[in-house]
C-alpha positions as CSV (number, residue, x, y, z in Angstrom):
1,M,-50.1,205.8,217.6
2,K,-49.0,208.4,220.5
3,L,-50.8,208.6,223.7
4,P,-51.5,211.6,225.5
5,K,-50.0,211.7,228.8
6,L,-53.7,212.5,230.3
7,I,-54.7,209.2,228.3
8,L,-52.0,207.2,230.2
9,L,-52.5,208.6,233.3
10,I,-56.7,207.8,233.1
11,V,-55.6,204.1,231.9
12,I,-53.4,203.7,234.9
13,L,-56.3,204.7,236.8
14,G,-58.4,202.3,235.3
15,I,-55.4,199.3,235.3
16,V,-55.9,200.2,239.4
17,L,-59.7,199.8,239.9
18,R,-59.7,196.8,237.8
19,F,-56.6,194.7,238.9
20,V,-55.9,195.3,242.8
21,K,-57.3,192.5,245.0
22,I,-59.0,191.0,241.7
23,G,-58.9,187.2,243.2
24,E,-60.6,188.4,246.2
25,I,-63.5,191.1,244.6
26,P,-65.6,190.3,243.1
27,Y,-66.3,187.7,246.7
28,G,-68.1,184.1,245.1
29,F,-65.9,183.2,242.4
30,D,-68.6,181.2,240.4
31,G,-68.2,178.3,238.4
32,D,-68.6,180.1,234.8
33,E,-64.9,181.9,236.0
34,A,-63.9,178.3,237.6
35,A,-64.2,176.5,233.9
36,F,-62.5,179.2,232.0
37,G,-59.4,179.3,234.0
38,Y,-59.6,175.7,234.0
39,Y,-59.8,175.4,230.5
40,G,-56.9,178.1,229.9
41,Y,-55.1,175.1,232.1
42,S,-56.7,172.0,230.3
43,L,-55.3,173.8,227.4
44,L,-51.6,174.3,228.3
45,T,-51.4,170.5,229.8
46,N,-53.4,168.3,227.3
47,L,-54.7,170.7,224.4
48,S,-58.7,169.8,225.0
49,D,-61.4,170.3,227.3
50,E,-61.9,168.3,230.4
51,Y,-63.8,165.5,228.4
52,G,-60.9,165.2,226.4
53,N,-62.5,167.1,223.0
54,K,-59.1,168.2,221.7
55,L,-58.7,172.3,220.9
56,P,-62.3,172.5,220.8
57,L,-64.5,175.2,219.3
58,F,-67.1,174.8,222.0
59,F,-66.7,173.7,225.5
60,P,-69.6,171.2,226.5
61,S,-69.1,172.6,230.3
62,I,-72.3,171.6,232.2
63,G,-74.4,171.6,229.1
64,D,-74.4,175.1,228.1
65,Y,-71.5,174.7,225.5
66,K,-69.2,177.9,226.3
67,Y,-67.2,179.9,223.4
68,P,-63.7,179.5,222.7
69,V,-61.8,182.7,222.4
70,Y,-62.2,183.5,226.2
71,A,-61.0,180.0,227.1
72,Y,-58.1,180.1,224.2
73,L,-56.9,183.4,225.5
74,T,-56.7,182.5,229.0
75,T,-54.0,179.9,228.3
76,L,-51.6,182.9,228.5
77,P,-52.2,184.3,232.3
78,V,-52.4,180.7,232.8
79,A,-49.1,180.0,231.6
80,I,-47.1,183.0,233.5
81,F,-48.9,182.7,236.4
82,G,-50.8,179.7,237.1
83,L,-54.3,178.5,238.1
84,S,-56.3,180.7,240.3
85,E,-59.0,183.1,240.5
86,F,-56.4,185.8,239.6
87,S,-55.4,184.5,236.0
88,S,-59.3,183.4,235.2
89,R,-60.2,186.9,235.7
90,F,-56.8,188.7,233.9
91,I,-58.5,188.9,230.1
92,S,-61.5,190.5,231.1
93,A,-59.6,192.9,233.4
94,S,-57.1,193.4,230.3
95,A,-60.2,193.6,227.7
96,G,-61.9,196.5,230.1
97,T,-58.7,198.5,230.3
98,L,-58.2,198.7,226.9
99,L,-61.7,199.7,225.9
100,I,-60.2,202.4,227.9
101,V,-58.1,203.8,225.0
102,I,-60.6,202.6,222.3
103,T,-63.5,204.4,223.9
104,Y,-61.0,207.6,223.4
105,F,-59.8,207.1,219.7
106,I,-63.5,206.5,218.3
107,T,-64.9,209.7,220.5
108,Q,-61.9,211.4,219.0
109,R,-62.9,210.1,215.6
110,L,-66.6,210.8,216.4
111,F,-66.0,214.3,217.3
112,S,-62.8,215.8,217.0
113,S,-62.7,217.0,220.1
114,K,-59.4,216.0,223.0
115,K,-62.3,217.6,225.9
116,I,-65.0,215.2,225.3
117,S,-62.5,212.1,223.8
118,F,-60.5,212.7,227.6
119,T,-63.9,212.7,229.2
120,A,-65.1,209.6,228.1
121,A,-62.4,207.7,228.8
122,F,-62.1,208.7,231.9
123,L,-65.9,207.7,232.3
124,V,-65.0,204.4,231.0
125,A,-62.2,203.7,233.8
126,I,-64.0,204.6,236.6
127,S,-67.9,203.7,235.5
128,P,-69.4,200.9,238.0
129,Y,-70.2,199.1,234.8
130,G,-67.0,198.8,233.7
131,I,-65.7,198.0,236.6
132,M,-68.2,195.4,238.0
133,F,-68.1,193.2,234.6
134,S,-64.3,193.5,234.4
135,R,-63.0,192.4,237.4
136,G,-65.4,189.3,236.7
137,A,-64.3,186.2,234.5
138,F,-67.2,187.6,231.6
139,E,-66.6,186.8,228.2
140,S,-69.1,189.6,227.4
141,N,-66.7,192.1,228.5
142,L,-64.0,190.9,226.2
143,A,-66.7,190.7,223.5
144,T,-67.3,194.5,224.0
145,L,-63.7,195.4,223.6
146,W,-63.8,193.3,220.1
147,I,-67.0,195.5,219.1
148,A,-65.4,198.8,220.2
149,L,-62.2,198.1,218.1
150,G,-64.2,196.8,214.9
151,V,-66.7,199.7,215.3
152,W,-63.4,202.1,215.5
153,M,-62.0,200.2,212.3
154,L,-65.3,201.1,210.5
155,F,-64.8,204.3,211.4
156,E,-61.3,204.4,209.7
157,Y,-62.5,202.9,206.5
158,S,-65.4,205.7,206.1
159,E,-62.6,208.5,206.4
160,A,-59.5,206.7,205.0
161,K,-61.5,204.7,202.4
162,R,-58.9,202.1,202.9
163,L,-59.7,198.6,202.8
164,K,-57.2,197.2,205.4
165,Y,-59.7,198.8,207.8
166,L,-62.6,196.9,206.6
167,F,-60.9,193.6,206.9
168,L,-59.6,194.1,210.5
169,S,-63.3,195.1,211.5
170,G,-64.7,191.8,209.8
171,V,-61.7,189.6,211.7
172,L,-62.6,191.9,215.2
173,F,-66.5,191.0,214.7
174,V,-65.6,187.3,213.8
175,L,-63.4,187.3,216.9
176,S,-66.6,188.8,219.0
177,F,-69.2,186.0,217.4
178,F,-66.8,183.0,218.7
179,T,-66.8,184.8,222.3
180,Y,-70.4,185.6,223.3
181,S,-73.6,184.9,221.2
182,A,-75.4,188.2,222.0
183,T,-72.9,189.9,219.3
184,R,-74.4,188.1,216.4
185,V,-77.8,190.1,216.8
186,F,-75.9,193.2,217.4
187,I,-73.1,193.1,214.8
188,P,-75.3,191.9,211.9
189,A,-77.7,194.9,212.7
190,F,-75.3,197.3,213.3
191,I,-73.1,196.7,209.9
192,I,-76.9,197.0,207.9
193,F,-77.9,200.5,209.4
194,F,-73.9,201.7,209.2
195,G,-74.0,200.4,205.0
196,I,-77.2,202.2,205.1
197,H,-75.3,205.8,206.1
198,L,-72.0,205.0,203.6
199,M,-74.3,203.7,200.6
200,F,-75.7,208.0,200.9
201,D,-72.2,209.2,201.6
202,K,-71.2,211.6,198.6
203,K,-67.9,211.4,199.8
204,L,-67.2,207.6,199.2
205,K,-66.6,206.0,195.5
206,V,-68.5,203.6,193.9
207,G,-65.7,201.0,194.5
208,N,-66.0,201.4,198.2
209,K,-69.2,200.9,198.6
210,R,-68.9,198.4,196.9
211,N,-66.3,196.6,199.2
212,Y,-68.2,197.7,202.3
213,L,-71.3,195.4,200.2
214,I,-69.6,192.5,200.0
215,F,-68.1,192.8,203.8
216,S,-71.6,193.4,204.9
217,L,-72.7,189.6,203.0
218,L,-69.3,187.9,204.0
219,L,-70.2,188.7,207.7
220,I,-73.8,188.0,207.5
221,L,-72.7,184.5,206.0
222,V,-70.2,183.8,208.8
223,V,-73.1,184.7,211.4
224,S,-75.2,182.4,209.5
225,L,-72.9,179.8,209.5
226,A,-71.7,179.8,213.0
227,F,-75.8,179.1,214.1
228,L,-75.7,176.1,211.9
229,D,-73.5,174.5,214.5
230,P,-76.4,173.6,217.5
231,R,-73.7,173.6,219.9
232,S,-73.7,177.3,219.3
233,R,-77.3,177.6,220.3
234,V,-78.0,175.5,223.1
235,R,-77.5,178.4,226.0
236,A,-79.7,181.0,223.4
237,L,-82.6,178.5,223.1
238,D,-82.3,177.9,226.5
239,I,-83.1,181.4,227.6
240,S,-85.1,182.7,224.7
241,I,-88.5,184.1,225.2
242,F,-89.6,182.2,222.3
243,G,-89.5,179.0,224.8
244,N,-90.8,180.6,227.4
245,Y,-93.5,178.1,228.5
246,K,-96.1,181.2,230.3
247,I,-96.3,182.6,227.3
248,S,-98.7,179.7,225.7
249,E,-100.2,179.6,229.3
250,N,-101.3,183.4,229.2
251,I,-102.4,182.9,225.7
252,R,-104.7,180.3,226.3
253,Q,-105.9,181.7,229.7
254,S,-106.7,185.2,227.7
255,I,-108.3,183.1,225.1
256,W,-110.8,181.0,227.9
257,E,-111.9,184.6,229.0
258,D,-112.6,186.0,225.6
259,G,-114.9,182.8,225.4
260,I,-116.4,183.8,228.2
261,S,-117.0,187.3,227.1
262,I,-117.3,187.4,223.6
263,P,-118.2,183.8,222.7
264,G,-117.9,182.6,219.2
265,N,-116.0,185.2,218.0
266,V,-113.1,183.3,216.9
267,F,-111.3,185.7,214.3
268,L,-111.1,188.3,217.2
269,T,-109.7,186.2,219.5
270,R,-107.0,185.1,217.2
271,I,-106.0,188.7,216.4
272,F,-105.6,189.8,219.8
273,H,-104.2,186.7,221.3
274,N,-101.5,184.8,219.0
275,K,-97.7,183.9,219.8
276,V,-96.4,186.7,217.6
277,L,-98.3,189.6,219.3
278,A,-97.4,187.7,222.4
279,H,-93.5,187.3,221.9
280,S,-93.9,191.2,220.3
281,Y,-94.9,192.3,223.2
282,L,-92.5,190.6,225.8
283,A,-89.3,192.0,223.6
284,F,-90.8,195.5,223.4
285,K,-90.8,195.4,226.8
286,G,-87.6,193.8,227.6
287,Y,-86.2,195.7,225.2
288,L,-87.4,199.0,227.2
289,A,-86.2,197.7,230.4
290,H,-82.8,198.3,229.1
291,F,-83.9,202.7,229.3
292,A,-85.3,202.1,232.1
293,P,-84.0,204.6,234.5
294,T,-83.8,203.1,237.7
295,Y,-82.2,200.0,236.1
296,L,-79.1,202.3,234.7
297,F,-78.7,204.2,237.8
298,A,-80.3,202.8,241.1
299,E,-80.2,198.9,240.8
300,S,-79.1,197.3,237.4
301,N,-80.7,194.1,238.0
302,P,-81.4,192.8,241.5
303,L,-83.1,189.6,240.0
304,I,-79.5,188.4,238.9
305,F,-77.2,188.8,242.1
306,K,-74.0,188.8,240.6
307,Y,-74.8,191.4,238.2
308,S,-76.0,194.1,240.4
309,I,-74.1,196.0,243.3
310,P,-76.4,196.9,246.5
311,G,-77.2,200.7,246.4
312,V,-75.9,201.4,242.9
313,G,-76.6,201.1,238.9
314,L,-75.0,200.7,236.3
315,F,-74.2,204.5,235.7
316,Y,-73.5,207.2,238.5
317,F,-76.6,209.0,239.0
318,F,-74.8,212.3,238.2
319,E,-75.3,210.9,234.5
320,F,-79.2,211.1,234.2
321,A,-78.3,214.4,233.8
322,T,-75.6,214.1,231.3
323,F,-77.1,212.2,229.6
324,L,-79.6,214.1,228.7
325,L,-77.7,217.2,228.8
326,G,-75.4,214.9,225.7
327,I,-78.8,214.8,223.7
328,V,-79.0,218.4,223.8
329,A,-75.4,218.8,223.1
330,L,-75.6,216.0,220.2
331,T,-79.1,217.7,218.7
332,K,-77.0,221.4,218.6
333,S,-73.8,220.0,217.2
334,G,-74.9,219.3,213.7
335,K,-72.6,216.5,213.7
336,S,-75.2,214.0,211.9
337,K,-73.2,211.4,211.2
338,S,-71.7,211.0,214.6
339,I,-75.0,211.3,215.8
340,Y,-76.4,208.5,213.4
341,I,-73.8,206.1,214.2
342,L,-74.1,206.7,218.2
343,A,-77.6,206.5,218.5
344,L,-77.0,203.2,216.7
345,W,-74.7,201.5,218.6
346,I,-77.2,202.5,222.1
347,F,-80.6,201.7,220.3
348,L,-79.3,198.4,218.8
349,S,-77.0,196.9,221.5
350,P,-80.4,195.7,223.9
351,L,-81.9,193.9,220.9
352,A,-80.0,190.4,222.0
353,S,-81.1,190.8,225.4
354,A,-84.6,191.8,224.8
355,L,-85.5,188.3,223.2
356,T,-84.3,186.6,226.7
357,I,-85.9,185.7,229.8
358,E,-84.4,188.2,233.2
359,T,-84.5,191.3,231.5
360,P,-83.2,193.8,231.4
361,N,-80.1,191.9,231.1
362,P,-76.8,194.4,231.8
363,I,-74.5,191.6,230.6
364,R,-76.3,190.7,227.3
365,A,-76.4,194.4,226.4
366,L,-72.8,195.0,227.5
367,S,-72.2,196.5,224.2
368,V,-74.4,200.0,225.0
369,F,-71.4,200.5,227.8
370,P,-68.9,202.3,225.9
371,A,-71.9,204.5,223.5
372,L,-73.8,205.5,226.8
373,E,-70.6,207.0,228.1
374,I,-69.9,208.6,224.8
375,L,-72.8,210.0,225.3
376,S,-72.4,211.2,228.8
377,A,-69.1,212.9,228.3
378,T,-70.9,214.8,225.8
379,G,-73.2,215.9,228.3
380,L,-71.0,216.9,230.8
381,I,-68.4,218.8,228.4
382,Y,-71.6,220.6,227.3
383,L,-72.5,221.4,231.0
384,L,-68.9,223.0,231.6
385,N,-69.6,225.2,229.0
386,V,-72.1,226.8,230.2
387,P,-70.8,229.9,231.9
388,K,-69.8,232.8,230.1
389,Y,-67.2,233.7,232.1
390,K,-64.2,232.2,233.7
391,T,-65.6,232.7,237.4
392,A,-68.5,230.8,236.6
393,K,-66.7,227.6,234.8
394,V,-64.3,227.3,237.7
395,F,-67.0,227.5,240.2
396,V,-69.5,224.9,237.8
397,S,-66.6,222.7,237.7
398,L,-65.4,222.4,240.9
399,I,-69.1,221.5,241.8
400,V,-69.5,219.1,239.0
401,G,-66.2,217.6,240.2
402,L,-67.4,217.2,243.7
403,I,-70.7,215.4,242.8
404,V,-68.3,213.1,240.4
405,L,-65.7,212.6,243.2
406,G,-69.3,212.0,245.7
407,N,-70.5,209.6,243.2
408,F,-67.4,207.7,243.1
409,F,-66.2,206.9,246.2
410,Y,-70.0,206.0,247.5
411,F,-69.5,203.3,244.4
412,Y,-66.3,202.7,245.2
413,H,-67.6,202.2,249.5
414,Q,-70.8,200.1,248.1
415,Y,-68.5,197.7,245.8
416,F,-65.3,197.2,247.5
417,I,-67.0,197.1,251.4
418,H,-70.4,196.1,251.1
419,D,-71.0,193.7,248.3
420,K,-68.5,191.1,249.8
421,Y,-71.1,190.9,252.7
422,H,-74.5,191.9,251.0
423,E,-76.4,188.6,250.8
424,P,-73.6,186.1,250.0
425,W,-75.2,183.0,249.8
426,N,-76.6,184.3,246.7
427,T,-72.9,183.4,244.9
428,D,-70.9,180.7,245.1
429,G,-68.6,181.9,248.3
430,G,-66.8,179.0,249.9
431,M,-65.7,176.7,247.4
432,R,-62.1,177.1,247.4
433,K,-62.2,176.0,251.7
434,L,-65.0,173.4,250.5
435,V,-62.6,171.8,248.3
436,A,-59.7,172.1,250.7
437,S,-61.5,170.3,253.5
438,V,-63.1,167.7,251.6
439,G,-59.4,167.4,250.6
440,K,-58.7,166.9,254.1
441,Y,-61.2,164.7,255.3
442,E,-61.6,162.5,251.8
443,N,-59.1,159.7,253.1
444,K,-61.0,158.8,256.2
445,Y,-64.4,157.9,254.0
446,Q,-65.7,155.7,251.3
447,K,-67.5,158.7,249.4
448,V,-67.8,162.6,249.5
449,I,-71.6,163.2,248.8
450,I,-72.3,166.4,247.5
451,P,-75.3,168.4,246.2
452,D,-75.6,170.0,243.0
453,D,-72.4,169.2,240.2
454,P,-69.7,171.7,241.2
455,Y,-66.8,169.1,239.5
456,I,-65.1,172.2,238.1
457,F,-64.2,173.9,241.4
458,F,-62.6,170.6,242.1
459,L,-60.7,170.2,238.6
460,F,-59.8,173.6,239.1
461,Y,-58.5,174.2,242.7
462,N,-57.2,170.6,242.8
463,K,-55.4,171.5,239.4
464,V,-56.4,167.9,237.9
465,S,-55.3,167.1,234.7
466,P,-57.6,166.6,231.9
467,D,-56.5,162.8,231.4
468,E,-57.2,161.9,234.9
469,F,-60.4,163.2,235.0
470,I,-61.6,161.4,232.2
471,K,-60.0,158.1,233.5
472,E,-61.3,158.4,237.1
473,A,-64.7,160.1,236.5
474,K,-67.8,158.6,235.5
475,L,-69.5,160.6,232.8
476,E,-73.1,160.7,231.3
477,K,-72.8,160.8,227.8
478,V,-72.2,164.1,226.3
479,E,-75.5,165.0,224.2
480,I,-76.5,168.7,223.0
481,G,-79.8,169.8,224.9
482,K,-79.1,167.7,228.0
483,W,-77.2,169.1,231.1
484,E,-74.6,168.0,234.1
485,Y,-72.8,165.2,233.3
486,V,-70.5,164.1,235.5
487,N,-71.8,161.8,238.2
488,E,-68.6,160.7,239.8
489,F,-65.0,161.9,240.4
490,K,-63.1,159.2,242.5
491,K,-64.3,159.6,245.8
492,L,-66.6,162.5,245.0
493,V,-70.3,161.7,244.3
494,F,-72.2,164.5,242.7
495,K,-75.6,165.2,242.0
496,M,-77.3,165.0,245.8
497,P,-81.2,166.2,244.9
498,T,-81.2,167.9,248.1
499,N,-79.5,170.4,250.3
500,C,-78.4,167.8,253.2
501,P,-80.5,164.5,253.1
502,K,-82.6,163.4,256.6
503,I,-81.1,159.8,255.9
504,G,-77.8,158.4,254.9
505,R,-74.9,155.6,255.0
506,L,-72.4,154.9,257.2
507,Q,-68.9,155.7,256.4
508,M,-69.9,158.1,253.9
509,L,-68.6,162.4,254.1
510,Y,-71.8,164.4,253.4
511,V,-71.4,167.8,252.2
512,C,-74.9,169.6,253.4
513,K,-75.8,173.0,252.1
514,G,-78.0,175.6,254.4
515,V,-78.3,175.3,258.5
516,E,-80.2,172.5,258.7
517,I,-78.2,169.0,259.3
518,P,-80.3,165.7,260.3
519,Q,-80.3,164.5,263.6
520,N,-78.2,161.4,263.6
521,S,-75.4,163.5,262.5
522,I,-72.0,164.6,263.7
523,V,-70.4,167.7,262.1
524,L,-66.9,167.6,260.9
525,D,-66.4,171.0,259.5
526,V,-68.5,174.3,258.8
527,I,-67.2,176.4,255.9
528,R,-69.0,180.0,256.4
529,F,-70.1,182.6,254.1
530,S,-68.5,186.1,254.2
531,D,-71.0,187.2,256.9
532,G,-70.6,184.3,259.0
533,V,-73.5,182.1,257.8
534,P,-72.9,178.6,257.3
535,A,-72.7,177.9,253.6
536,Y,-71.3,174.1,253.6
537,T,-71.5,171.6,256.5
538,L,-69.4,168.6,256.6
539,I,-71.6,165.6,258.3
540,E,-71.3,161.8,259.1
541,F,-74.1,160.0,260.1
542,V,-74.2,157.6,263.4
543,P,-76.7,155.2,264.4
544,Y,-80.1,157.1,265.6
545,S,-79.2,155.4,269.1
546,Q,-76.3,156.6,269.4
547,R,-76.8,160.3,268.6
548,K,-75.9,162.9,271.0
549,N,-77.4,166.5,271.3
550,A,-74.2,168.1,270.8
551,T,-74.1,172.0,271.0
552,L,-73.9,172.9,267.1
553,P,-71.8,175.2,265.3
554,E,-73.3,179.1,265.8
555,G,-75.8,178.9,262.9
556,L,-77.0,175.5,263.0
557,N,-80.1,173.6,263.8
558,Y,-80.9,170.0,263.8
559,M,-83.9,169.4,261.4
560,V,-87.2,168.9,263.1
561,D,-88.1,165.7,261.1
562,T,-85.8,162.4,260.7
563,D,-86.4,159.9,258.3
564,L,-86.5,156.3,260.3
565,A,-88.0,154.0,257.5
566,Y,-84.6,152.2,257.9
567,D,-83.3,150.8,261.1
568,E,-81.6,153.6,263.1
569,G,-82.0,156.2,260.3
570,L,-79.4,154.7,258.5
571,L,-79.8,153.6,255.2
572,P,-78.1,149.7,254.6
573,Q,-74.7,149.4,253.7
574,E,-75.3,147.3,250.9
575,S,-77.8,149.7,249.7
576,E,-76.5,151.5,246.4
577,R,-78.3,154.8,247.5
578,Y,-76.5,157.2,249.1
579,W,-79.5,159.4,250.2
């Protein structure tokens, strides 16, 4: 298709906002991003994941079983650019850029208005929601592209009645099923309600309706079969509200309170205090939270640091008004079909997220993003068309333009300048330097003892081949529902259950998190967060009698207590323990 020149300029703007310094911003390249990048590398070199599973459908990773599409697509940028933060994030940034173009065509199909279509594409290009999730390796961002493309193909089918559009839509939706789990809730719901609209469309022939019915049944069958594989359900079950133990505790508390106030009335207690009502309430509460103005325009989700920007919501402040004006404009437009489809897209998107903990969750409801920007664009054009006289139109356009620019530059300042230094300890910042520092010192020590299980960073930054990892690593048996399989790799010992031990062994290199180190230790290196706070400290233990009260590097403190259960505060060298 021919793209208008204005769209090309908007796409270029989108590329700049998504790709410039993508390896550095956002700060704190996390474990999931490293995993997807490494899978691109391991598939290229060994056709497997790190555990040697050939061409896997799901990637066990740390036990969350990542979906395959993002991983397989990442083989392309890794092959071209090599394994790096840039290549890991490349697919997501590309998906976010393509979404700009797709939004233009969807809006054009819905409203037949180039003004609204250009505006919708522009808002997608500069949106905080779009930029934030395009610049990280988020598989949900790729899934949103598949959804938008699939929805566009459904629009084309409803207009052109050609079977190829239905087939393409099905392929795109299936791709989304194996990209991100939340799509397995949204898409079946969308195609059912979209089908209801088609069944009442008098212009659509019986044969076309029958084809859509078959398409819907096949797609729902694919979703059902996909869910049969327990690996596809691991992460969903882990974050589901149905596994929330607090609900059972709340129910027991309510039953106990009923027993005090209305003793013996078991029937009433069972009506008001049961799992069905409790889960329904929690899901409804989580669903509504996705439409809260504070969440949309002020702070997204401050409980999940990597899903938020300080002082910025998912959408610009001015869009609070344009959303409302968009609703007004749609009610006056008389385009009932467009209103119905847009409403479906918006109101069905948060369904999957509402059934999970940590709501509202912008990543699980990301599919709503293009639909809300289309609504915002409708309201913005409606506002610009309100003045009747040319002078008034120019004045209003100038004011609106200044407000949009002001909002954009505020977001730019917060994201590209402040975000790197705002609470960086909530990120995985410093992992690249940690891997390099461990590589510098490890040959001098018998073992390197590391908190938690950040093995994927050592595979990623050291470009370790899967064959080498399988041969040298001590792994626990991979089992569904179990987390953290890697115990050791060469000299690296993972899963130290504390940020920094009070007691250790000689000739061992310890990686400590935080600002406290043992009294009988020597500091070898300090890796700091972007704001200068110590992130990781490399230490070695010395006999307690030989400790020196040396001046510590800035930000570090000695622990108040020490462990003298063993002579000199050291574990025996023959001990099997490291901490």
